[in-house]
C-alpha positions in Angstrom: 0.0 0.0 0.0 1.8 3.0 -1.3 1.3 6.3 0.5 0.1 9.1 -1.9 2.0 12.4 -2.0 0.4 15.1 0.0 0.2 18.4 -1.7 0.7 21.7 0.1 -3.1 22.1 0.2 -3.3 18.9 2.2 -0.9 20.1 4.8 -2.8 23.2 5.5 -6.1 21.4 6.0 -8.4 22.9 8.6 -9.2 21.0 11.7 -12.4 22.9 12.4 -14.6 20.8 10.2 -13.6 17.6 12.0 -14.2 19.1 15.4 -17.9 19.2 14.8 -18.3 15.8 13.0 -16.2 13.5 15.2 -17.0 9.9 14.3 -15.7 8.4 17.6 -15.9 10.5 20.7 -13.6 8.2 22.6 -10.9 8.5 20.0 -11.4 11.7 18.0 -8.0 11.8 16.4 -8.9 8.9 14.2 -10.5 11.5 12.0 -7.1 13.0 11.2 -5.7 9.8 9.7 -6.9 7.5 7.0 -7.4 4.0 8.3 -6.1 1.6 5.7 -6.7 -1.6 7.5 -8.8 -2.1 10.7 -7.9 -4.6 13.4 -9.8 -7.8 13.3 -10.7 -7.5 17.0 -12.3 -4.7 18.9 -9.1 -3.0 19.8 -5.4 -3.1 18.9 -3.3 -1.8 16.1 -4.6 -0.4 12.8 -2.8 0.4 9.6 -3.2 4.2 9.2 -1.9 7.0 7.0 -1.5 10.6 8.4 -3.5 13.1 6.4 -0.9 15.8 7.0 2.4 14.0 6.3 3.5 10.9 4.4 3.7 8.7 7.5 2.1 5.3 7.3 2.2 3.0 10.3 0.6 -0.1 12.0 0.0 1.3 15.5 -2.6 1.9 18.1 -4.6 5.1 18.8 -2.1 6.1 21.4 0.6 6.4 18.8 -1.7 8.3 16.5 -2.3 10.7 19.3 1.4 11.1 20.1 2.2 11.7 16.4 -0.5 14.3 15.8 -0.1 16.1 19.2 3.7 16.0 18.8 4.4 14.2 22.0 8.0 13.0 22.2 9.2 9.7 23.8 6.2 7.7 22.7 7.9 5.6 20.0 6.7 7.5 17.0 7.9 10.6 15.2 6.1 14.0 15.5 4.0 15.1 12.6 6.1 18.0 11.0 3.1 19.5 9.2 0.8 20.1 12.2 0.8 23.8 12.9 0.2 25.4 16.3 -3.3 26.3 15.4 -4.1 22.8 14.3 -2.6 21.4 17.5 -4.7 23.8 19.5 -7.9 22.7 17.7 -7.1 19.0 18.1 -6.6 19.6 21.9 -9.9 21.4 22.1 -11.6 18.6 20.2 -10.1 16.0 22.6 -11.3 18.0 25.6 -14.8 18.4 24.1 -15.0 14.7 23.5 -13.8 13.9 27.0 -16.6 16.1 28.3 -19.2 14.4 26.1 -18.0 10.9 27.3 -18.1 12.1 30.9 -21.6 13.5 30.6 -22.9 10.3 28.9 -21.8 8.1 31.7 -24.7 6.7 33.7 -25.0 8.2 37.2 -26.0 6.2 40.2 -28.6 7.8 42.4 -29.5 6.1 45.6 -33.0 4.9 45.9 -35.2 6.7 48.4 -36.2 4.8 51.5 -39.7 3.2 51.5 -42.2 5.2 53.5 -43.0 3.7 56.8 -46.6 3.1 57.7 -46.6 5.7 60.4 -50.4 6.0 60.2 -51.1 2.4 61.0 -49.7 0.0 63.6 -46.5 1.9 64.2 -48.4 4.9 65.6 -48.1 3.6 69.2 -44.5 2.5 68.8 -42.0 4.4 70.9 -38.9 5.6 69.0 -35.8 7.5 70.2 -37.5 10.8 70.5 -40.7 9.6 72.0 -44.1 8.4 70.8 -45.4 9.6 67.4 -47.3 12.8 68.1 -50.7 13.7 66.7 -49.1 16.5 64.6 -46.8 14.0 63.0 -49.7 11.7 62.2 -51.7 14.6 60.7 -48.9 15.9 58.6 -47.7 12.4 57.6 -44.0 13.5 58.0 -42.6 10.1 56.9 -44.6 10.2 53.7 -43.4 13.8 53.0 -39.8 12.6 53.6 -40.3 9.9 51.1 -41.8 12.3 48.5 -38.9 14.7 49.1 -36.5 11.8 48.4 -38.3 10.9 45.2 -38.2 14.5 44.0 -34.5 14.8 44.8 -33.8 11.6 42.9 -35.6 13.0 39.8 -33.6 16.2 40.0 -30.2 14.5 40.6 -30.7 11.9 37.9 -31.3 14.5 35.2 -35.0 14.0 35.0 -35.7 17.7 35.5 -33.9 20.1 33.3 -32.9 23.5 34.5 -31.4 24.8 31.3 -33.2 27.6 29.6 -31.2 27.5 26.4 -34.1 25.7 24.5 -31.8 23.1 22.8 -29.2 25.5 21.4 
């Protein structure tokens, strides 16, 4: 597989268009190389060709990242055609994707406790602070605590949106 010559137009390609159309948010820099041969399994090394220089390698995403972000000591050469502006855009793209991945993680919210039946047989039970008062029975404080826990759970789990940006 011969690598094609890159023209000067190819070396000054803009990174901005790829920043909005990332195909893999966990590995956004794959968009800056041409994948020539994918690995047979889920992970591992892929044959790729840099879109900005003639480098063609069989390496992992970590090496692609080191090549494009010009990190030394990672076992691969730095891309000579990545400008400071392109480097800055790639770093912003990586940060944006990390934030998207973080926001998409499922959150665990503890379940609220089940309401006790304070209005039934437990009314005459003595607890640490004394017998259940008539006021507590009338206001159903245990049921209110349970309802507060349910409302809090809905808010914490993202069930209630506080954003006023209307989808923009």
